[in-house]
C-alpha positions in Angstrom: -74.9 -71.4 -62.5 -78.1 -72.6 -61.9 -80.8 -72.0 -65.2 -83.7 -70.0 -64.4 -85.0 -69.8 -68.1 -87.0 -67.7 -69.6 -88.7 -68.0 -73.1 -88.0 -66.1 -75.4 -84.9 -64.6 -74.4 -85.8 -61.0 -73.6 -82.8 -59.6 -74.5 -80.8 -60.0 -77.6 -77.3 -59.9 -78.7 -75.6 -59.0 -81.9 -72.9 -61.5 -82.7 -70.1 -58.7 -82.2 -71.3 -57.9 -79.0 -70.8 -61.8 -78.0 -67.8 -61.8 -79.5 -66.5 -58.8 -77.3 -68.1 -59.6 -74.3 -66.0 -63.4 -74.7 -62.9 -61.5 -75.1 -63.5 -59.0 -71.8 -64.5 -62.2 -69.8 -61.1 -64.2 -71.0 -58.8 -61.4 -71.1 -59.9 -59.3 -67.7 -60.1 -61.6 -65.4 -63.6 -62.3 -64.8 -64.3 -65.4 -62.0 -65.7 -68.2 -63.8 -69.0 -68.2 -61.9 -70.1 -64.3 -63.2 -72.1 -63.8 -65.8 -73.0 -60.6 -67.9 -75.7 -58.7 -65.9 -78.3 -57.1 -68.4 -80.1 -53.9 -66.2 -81.8 -50.5 -66.0 -80.5 -47.6 -64.0 -82.7 -44.5 -63.5 -82.1 -41.6 -65.7 -83.3 -38.1 -65.3 -86.5 -37.1 -65.6 -88.3 -40.2 -65.7 -85.6 -42.0 -68.3 -84.6 -45.3 -68.1 -80.7 -46.3 -69.1 -79.4 -49.1 -69.7 -76.4 -51.2 -68.0 -74.2 -54.0 -68.7 -71.6 -55.5 -66.4 -70.2 -58.6 -64.7 -71.9 -60.6 -61.8 -72.9 -63.7 -59.7 -76.6 -64.8 -60.1 -79.1 -63.5 -57.5 -81.9 -65.4 -56.2 -83.9 -62.1 -57.7 -82.7 -63.4 -61.0 -83.3 -65.3 -64.7 -80.4 -66.9 -66.3 -79.7 -68.1 -69.5 -77.3 -69.2 -72.1 -76.9 -66.9 -74.9 -73.8 -68.9 -77.5 -72.3 -69.5 -74.1 -72.1 -66.0 -72.6 -74.2 -66.6 -69.2 -76.9 -63.5 -69.0 -78.0 -62.6 -65.5 -81.1 -60.3 -65.3 -83.1 -58.9 -62.5 -86.4 -60.5 -62.7 -88.1 -56.7 -61.8 -85.7 -55.3 -64.8 -87.3 -58.0 -67.3 -90.8 -55.7 -68.4 -88.2 -52.9 -69.2 -85.6 -54.7 -71.6 -87.8 -56.8 -73.6 -86.7 -56.1 -77.0 -83.9 -54.9 -76.0 -81.1 -55.3 -78.5 -76.9 -55.3 -76.8 -74.6 -54.3 -80.2 -71.0 -53.4 -80.1 -70.0 -50.8 -82.3 -66.0 -50.0 -83.1 -65.5 -47.5 -86.1 -63.2 -44.3 -86.1 -65.2 -42.4 -83.8 -66.5 -44.8 -81.0 -65.9 -47.8 -79.5 -68.5 -49.8 -77.2 -71.8 -51.2 -76.7 -74.9 -49.6 -77.2 -78.4 -50.7 -76.8 -81.7 -50.4 -79.3 -85.1 -50.4 -78.2 -87.5 -51.9 -81.1 
């Protein structure tokens, strides 16, 4: 994957989230040329929602490696994602990725 680095990283990922992403990539048949895509989606009343998925690098993306996890973000989404933290929660009531914005 071509590296179009950005410094500092616009999105931080907790160790627990990194562990879960690596687990998914290794156990769910994610192709090696795919990366974790972090993005935004429009919400109601002008609210922004965050999304995660796996995708190939596109010309309109920036990319970086975080603890051996390749990450891609569409350039036009970067300003909305700056300062975002991706975490993974697992307890008796919930299990999944969550997003914390400072």
